[in-house]
Residue, then its C-alpha position, 0 to 999 in steps of 0.5 A: m588311916a585305914g592302912d594304920e588300922s590294918c597294921v594294928r589288926s595284923v599285929h593284934v592277930e599275930a600277938k594272939e597267935l603267939s599267945n595261943r602258941l605259948f599256951r599250947n606249949a605249956v599244956g604240952a609240957l604239963e602233959l609230959y610231966t604227967v607222962y614222967v610220973g607214969e613212966q617213973l612209977g611204972l603205971y603204964r607198964a602195970l596197965a599194959e602187962v597186967g591189964p585194966a585196973t581200978s585206981s586201987q588195983l593200980a596203986a597196989r600193983t605199983g606201990t603207990t597211993e590210991r588217991y594220987v593214982r586216981e587223979w593221974l588216971e582221971h587226967h589221963a582219961t580226960a586227955g585220951l591217954v587211957d580209956v575207962d570201961d564205964v565212965t558212969a561208974e563211981p570213981l573207985e569202981r572205974r576200970y582204966f586201961l591202955p588202948p592197944d595202940h598206946v601200949a607201944v608209945l607209952a609202955d614198951p621201951d623196946h618198940p621204935l614208937y616208944q615215947g615215954y622217955k619224953g617225960v624224962e627228957i623234959v624234966r631233966a632239961a628243966r633241972p639246970l635252968p636256974d644255973v643256965v640263967t646264972a651262966f648268962r649273967t656271969g659267963s660261967a658254965p652251968p654244971p653238967l646234968p646229974w645222972e640221978p634221980e631219974g637217969r638219962a633218957e635212952v632216946n635212940r635205944a629202940m631205934f638202934l636195936n630194931y634198925l641199926g644192924t638189921t636195916w641201916l647197915p645192911a643197906i650199905p653192901d660193902i660194909n655189910s659184907r665186911l662185917r660178916a666176913a673173916p677175919p672178924a671186923r673191928v668197929a669203933d663207936i665214937a660218942c657211944g652214949t649208953g652203948w645201944s648202938s654198939i650192942a645193936m651192931a654186935n647183936a647183928y654181926p656175931m663175928i665183930t668186936v666193938d670198942g665204944f668211946d664216950l667222954d662221960p664216965d657215968v655213961v660208960a659205966a651204964a654202957t658197960q652194964n648194958s653190954a653185960n646184961e645183953g650178953v655181948a660183953d665178950r665182944v663189946a668194950f667201953r672206955v672214957a675218951d675224947a672223940s678228938t683223941v681216940s686212936g686204933e685200927y678199925d674196919l668201921v668207925t661210927i659217930i651216930e647221933a653225936l657229931h652235932d653235940m661235939s665241941c670240936p667236930v672237925e677234930a673228931l672227924d680227923a681222928a675217926r679217919s685216922m683210925l681206919r684200916s685200908g678199905g675202912c669206912v667212917i659212917v656219920v649219922d645225925d638226926v635219926p629218922r623216926i617212924s612215920 
């Protein structure tokens, strides 16, 4: 009897722990929705670049409605995402600001610690969920995620621009030497996404040319525009191609943060190996490390 009571108490504790866990997850998800609002409307950037503001001033800077901005600011102040210079001031007189340590995380997409894209990610992930439920019932495939309205979150952009060509590749002496040597090395960047890994390599190694390949036409179009904006379009080109069918001769082939998403990873690796010149190398990077 005592054993049965102990078992019941244990189950009850586990149930409460799970209930609390799901509650915390819901709160976290809702907070990311407010981060989405701030990222999409430029509220964080306006606070970081121009400085502290009342709700009216921030609304004027961003072309938004003061009443909604005030609610967003009050929530963010309560959650500790922004600060208030005088909490005793009347609501319309309170001035809000981003703490210095929060600027990199919420307002600077070039910083490795930037996480503002997380709001975009969770909203995009939620959009097709009804279609996913239907797919479970029918065995059909849900449609691909639409590019619009918020665009695709560039999760690894800052990591690539800050580390790929300046820390990660230089840590491999043979590859670093070849990318700096003549004749200019050719690099194939398979599953290149919006092109930031290709662009980062081209920025770090001024002699190389990079061909980026991706299956998604919208992604390739964005990558092409990004390379033009970054001034490397003369050495970086992108085209639509399946990773398992790409071909050519290259000194380096990279598959970065992509292999785990491929439907035919073995075939992609075979294709990558077949593209190598004598002495060439394939680099596969999965689960890019975050800043600790």
